[in-house]
C-alpha positions in Angstrom: -8.7 123.7 -17.5 -8.5 125.8 -14.4 -9.9 124.1 -11.3 -12.1 125.7 -8.7 -9.0 126.1 -6.5 -7.2 127.8 -9.4 -10.1 130.2 -10.0 -10.3 130.9 -6.3 -6.6 131.7 -6.1 -6.8 133.9 -9.2 -9.8 135.8 -7.7 -8.1 136.2 -4.3 -4.9 137.5 -6.0 -6.9 140.1 -8.0 -8.7 141.2 -4.8 -5.4 141.6 -2.9 -3.9 143.7 -5.7 -7.1 145.8 -6.0 -7.2 146.5 -2.3 -3.5 146.9 -1.6 -2.2 148.7 -4.7 -3.9 152.1 -4.1 -2.3 152.3 -0.7 1.1 151.6 -2.0 1.5 148.2 -0.5 4.2 146.5 -2.6 3.6 143.2 -0.8 0.1 143.2 -2.1 1.4 143.4 -5.7 3.9 140.7 -5.1 1.4 138.3 -3.5 -1.1 138.9 -6.4 1.6 138.3 -9.0 2.7 135.1 -7.2 -0.9 133.8 -7.2 -1.5 134.5 -10.9 1.9 133.0 -11.7 1.1 129.8 -9.7 -2.2 129.4 -11.7 -0.3 129.9 -15.0 2.4 127.5 -14.0 -0.2 124.9 -13.1 -1.9 125.3 -16.5 1.5 124.9 -18.3 2.2 121.8 -16.2 -0.9 120.1 -17.5 -0.3 121.2 -21.1 3.1 119.6 -21.5 3.3 116.5 -23.7 1.7 113.5 -22.2 3.9 110.7 -23.6 1.6 108.0 -22.2 0.4 104.7 -23.7 -3.0 103.9 -22.1 -5.0 100.8 -22.7 -8.0 99.3 -20.9 -9.4 95.8 -21.3 -12.6 94.2 -19.8 -12.3 90.7 -18.6 -14.2 88.6 -19.1 -16.2 90.1 -21.9 -19.2 88.1 -21.0 -20.3 87.4 -17.5 -23.4 86.0 -15.7 -25.5 88.5 -13.8 -23.9 89.2 -10.4 -20.6 87.5 -11.2 -17.4 89.6 -11.0 -16.1 91.5 -14.0 -13.0 93.7 -13.9 -11.4 96.3 -16.1 -7.6 96.2 -16.4 -5.9 99.6 -17.0 -2.4 99.5 -18.4 -0.5 102.8 -18.4 3.1 103.2 -19.7 5.2 106.3 -19.7 6.8 106.6 -23.1 7.9 110.2 -22.7 11.1 111.8 -21.3 9.6 113.1 -18.1 8.3 111.6 -14.9 4.5 111.7 -14.6 2.6 112.2 -11.4 -0.9 113.4 -10.4 -2.7 111.2 -12.9 -6.3 109.9 -12.2 -8.1 107.6 -14.6 -11.8 108.1 -14.9 -14.1 105.4 -16.4 -17.9 105.1 -16.6 -20.1 102.1 -16.6 -24.0 102.2 -16.5 -23.9 105.8 -15.3 -21.4 105.1 -12.5 -18.1 106.9 -12.5 -15.0 105.1 -11.4 -11.8 107.0 -10.4 -8.5 105.2 -10.2 -5.3 106.9 -9.0 -2.3 106.1 -11.2 1.0 105.9 -9.2 3.8 108.1 -10.3 5.5 106.8 -13.5 9.2 107.3 -14.1 10.5 107.2 -17.7 9.8 104.0 -19.5 7.9 102.4 -16.7 4.4 100.9 -16.6 1.6 100.2 -14.2 -1.5 98.0 -14.3 -4.5 98.8 -12.1 -7.8 96.9 -11.9 -11.3 97.9 -10.8 -14.6 96.1 -10.5 -17.5 96.8 -12.9 -21.2 96.6 -11.9 -22.9 93.5 -13.1 -26.2 93.5 -11.2 -28.2 94.5 -14.3 -28.4 92.2 -17.3 -27.7 93.6 -20.8 -25.1 95.1 -23.1 -23.1 97.5 -20.9 -20.8 100.1 -22.5 -17.6 100.7 -20.5 -16.1 104.1 -21.1 -15.0 106.4 -22.6 -11.8 106.3 -20.5 -10.3 109.6 -19.6 -7.0 110.4 -17.9 -6.9 113.5 -15.8 -3.6 115.3 -15.2 -3.5 117.7 -12.3 -0.6 120.0 -11.2 0.9 119.4 -7.8 -1.2 122.2 -6.2 -4.5 121.2 -7.8 -4.9 124.6 -9.6 -5.3 123.2 -13.2 -6.4 120.0 -14.7 -6.3 118.5 -18.2 -8.5 115.6 -19.3 -7.6 113.4 -22.3 -9.8 110.6 -23.8 -8.1 107.3 -24.7 -9.5 104.6 -27.0 -13.0 103.6 -27.6 -15.7 102.3 -25.2 -15.6 98.5 -24.6 -18.7 96.3 -24.2 -19.5 94.1 -21.3 -22.3 91.6 -21.9 -24.1 90.7 -18.7 -26.0 87.5 -19.3 -28.6 85.6 -17.3 -27.6 83.3 -14.4 -28.3 79.6 -14.8 -28.5 76.5 -12.7 -28.1 72.9 -14.0 -31.3 71.1 -14.8 -32.3 67.8 -16.4 -34.0 67.8 -19.8 -37.6 66.8 -19.5 -38.8 63.3 -20.2 -41.4 64.2 -22.8 -43.5 61.5 -24.3 -44.2 57.8 -24.6 -41.6 56.4 -27.0 -38.1 55.8 -25.7 -35.1 57.2 -27.4 -31.8 55.5 -27.5 -30.3 58.2 -25.2 -33.0 57.5 -22.6 -35.4 60.4 -23.2 -38.7 60.0 -25.1 -41.2 61.6 -27.4 -44.4 60.3 -28.9 -44.0 62.5 -32.0 -42.6 61.3 -35.4 -44.8 58.2 -35.7 -43.4 57.5 -39.2 -39.8 56.9 -38.2 -36.9 58.3 -36.3 -34.9 59.9 -39.0 -35.8 62.8 -41.3 -34.2 65.0 -44.0 -32.8 68.2 -42.5 -30.8 69.7 -45.4 -27.8 69.3 -47.7 -24.1 69.8 -46.9 -20.7 69.2 -48.6 -19.4 65.7 -48.5 -16.8 64.9 -45.8 -14.5 61.9 -46.0 -16.2 59.0 -44.1 -19.8 60.0 -45.0 -22.0 57.1 -46.1 -22.2 57.2 -49.9 -25.8 56.1 -49.7 -26.6 59.6 -48.4 -25.2 61.3 -51.5 -27.7 63.6 -53.1 -26.9 62.9 -56.8 -29.2 65.5 -58.3 -27.6 68.4 -56.3 -24.2 67.0 -56.9 -24.7 67.0 -60.7 -26.1 70.5 -60.6 -23.4 72.1 -58.5 -20.4 70.0 -59.4 -19.7 69.5 -55.7 -20.4 66.2 -53.9 -23.4 66.9 -51.7 -24.8 64.6 -49.0 -28.2 64.6 -47.2 -28.0 65.8 -43.6 -30.4 63.6 -41.5 -31.7 64.4 -38.1 -33.3 62.2 -35.5 -36.9 63.6 -35.5 -37.7 61.4 -32.6 -35.4 63.5 -30.3 -37.5 65.2 -27.6 -37.8 68.9 -28.3 -38.7 71.6 -25.8 -40.5 74.8 -26.4 -39.6 77.5 -23.8 -41.9 80.5 -23.6 -40.9 83.6 -21.6 -43.7 86.0 -20.7 -42.4 89.5 -21.5 -45.5 91.5 -20.7 -45.1 94.4 -18.2 -48.3 93.4 -16.4 -46.9 89.9 -15.7 -44.3 91.0 -13.1 -44.4 93.2 -10.0 -40.9 94.6 -10.7 -37.6 94.2 -12.4 -36.3 91.6 -10.0 -39.1 89.2 -10.8 -38.5 89.6 -14.5 -34.7 89.1 -14.1 -35.5 85.8 -12.3 -37.9 84.8 -15.1 -35.1 85.3 -17.7 -32.7 83.3 -15.5 -35.3 80.4 -15.4 -35.8 80.5 -19.2 -32.1 80.5 -19.7 -31.6 77.6 -17.3 -34.2 75.5 -19.1 -33.0 76.3 -22.7 -29.3 75.8 -21.8 -30.0 72.4 -20.1 -31.7 71.2 -23.3 -29.0 72.4 -25.8 -26.2 71.1 -23.6 -27.7 67.7 -23.7 -27.9 67.9 -27.5 -31.7 68.2 -27.8 -33.6 70.8 -29.9 -35.2 73.8 -28.2 -37.3 76.7 -29.4 -37.1 79.9 -27.3 -40.0 82.3 -27.6 -40.9 85.6 -26.0 -44.1 87.7 -26.2 -42.6 89.6 -29.2 -40.6 87.2 -31.3 -38.8 83.9 -31.6 -35.4 84.3 -30.1 -33.8 81.1 -31.1 -34.6 77.7 -32.7 -31.7 75.5 -31.7 -31.1 72.2 -33.3 -29.4 70.8 -30.3 -25.6 71.3 -29.7 -23.7 72.3 -26.6 -22.3 75.4 -28.4 -25.8 76.8 -28.8 -26.1 77.3 -25.1 -23.8 80.3 -25.5 -26.2 81.7 -28.1 -29.1 81.2 -25.8 -27.4 83.3 -23.1 -26.4 86.0 -25.6 -29.9 86.3 -26.9 -31.5 86.4 -23.5 -29.0 89.0 -22.3 -30.8 91.6 -24.4 -34.4 90.6 -23.7 -36.6 93.3 -22.1 -40.2 93.6 -21.1 -42.3 95.4 -23.8 -45.7 97.1 -24.1 -46.4 95.2 -27.3 -45.7 91.8 -25.9 -48.4 89.3 -26.7 -50.0 87.0 -24.1 -48.5 83.5 -23.9 -51.6 81.9 -25.5 -51.1 84.0 -28.6 -47.4 83.1 -28.8 -48.2 79.4 -28.4 -50.4 79.4 -31.5 -47.2 79.3 -33.5 -45.2 77.0 -31.2 -46.0 73.7 -33.0 -46.7 70.6 -31.0 -45.1 67.5 -29.5 -42.3 67.4 -26.9 -42.3 69.5 -23.8 -43.6 73.0 -23.1 -42.2 75.2 -20.4 -44.0 78.5 -19.8 -42.3 81.0 -17.5 -44.3 84.0 -16.1 -44.7 86.1 -13.0 -48.5 85.7 -12.8 -50.7 82.8 -12.3 -53.1 84.3 -14.9 -50.8 82.7 -17.6 -51.4 79.2 -16.1 -54.7 79.1 -18.1 -52.7 79.6 -21.3 -50.5 76.6 -20.5 -53.6 74.5 -19.7 -55.3 75.5 -23.0 -52.6 73.9 -25.1 -51.7 70.9 -22.9 -53.1 68.4 -25.4 -50.6 69.5 -28.0 -47.5 68.6 -25.9 -46.3 65.5 -24.2 -45.5 67.4 -21.0 -46.4 70.9 -19.9 -44.6 72.8 -17.1 -45.6 76.2 -15.8 -43.0 78.1 -13.7 -44.3 81.1 -11.8 -41.5 83.3 -10.4 -41.8 85.4 -7.3 -42.8 84.9 -3.7 -44.8 81.7 -3.0 -48.6 82.1 -3.1 -50.3 81.6 0.3 -52.0 78.2 0.3 -49.8 76.8 -2.4 -50.0 77.1 -6.2 -53.3 76.5 -8.1 -53.8 73.2 -9.9 -54.4 72.7 -13.6 -55.2 69.4 -15.3 -52.3 68.2 -17.3 -49.9 70.9 -16.2 -47.1 70.6 -13.7 -46.9 73.9 -11.7 -43.7 75.1 -10.0 -43.0 78.1 -7.9 -39.6 79.6 -7.8 -38.5 82.5 -5.6 -34.9 82.0 -6.7 -32.9 79.6 -8.9 -32.1 77.3 -6.0 -35.8 76.7 -5.5 -36.2 76.0 -9.2 -33.4 73.4 -9.1 -34.9 71.7 -6.0 -38.5 71.5 -7.5 -37.4 70.6 -11.1 -38.7 67.1 -12.2 -36.2 64.3 -12.1 
């Protein structure tokens, strides 16, 4: 591909020849031919065999919003000739990144790094990666694509929070719930027998049917559960920054619950994102799911969502408008504890009150952590 400089030199050479040749100026013909030859030589320079091994990796592949993420570019000269004038060009969220590659002698390698934007949450394609080769005079350029685009998952930010003390009956681990009045252990499913399992829990009917020793998996139904509802209506937030903070708040609540091995349901105005049984590893799934949440025109009001949220345990409703506080108050009798978190700038005169609902204001995650019940 001829660059602007190359086309300019070619046009100037043609003009010199056109003006000088009719008057017998031999120098004009020489200059014109030299210019055209320079452009042709530049094109041939960029067309010669590349002999390059190019690889890009994104590290880490998952990062919290605002945290650093970098791309590592590895370039090795596997050809017979020295390579110079190389520029790597990458794209991420519409932003182009140019990285100059130092000259590479035969059988040498270089590794370069560059920052990737992480201000916006979501699944971010990185690439395609292209390597531009330019001749020494900048008259011609050749661009070659390498590999496939990588994916960078930008997830919500979180702060450590304590699980809520929901209920009236104490649990052995210190938290409480007034649900499950008929006992603390319930049937959760069947699984394969593992050495050390109590034989009293063997499910003989399933074992006889499948030929595999099956045991009943029991769960402590008296464990305090938490329902976290994220308001995803467009009208609930003044802008993208408020909604991003709301997602961070919901992620902080749900991750705190799962990391302490308690069950949590995560709901939005459009669907149930996750029903976690309560294991530390599920916190990663919480972050992965919330990384892709967006506001939607079809999102239902929180009250509509809460009709399918069950009862018992704690409820945390996160929104950017105090209009949703009435929704939390309407279902307060179904839960042991109800929290309403309104994100955004504090309201003048303080937050409104609602019977049976703890109201928190959070302009950022630090304010959430400071105001969170202990």
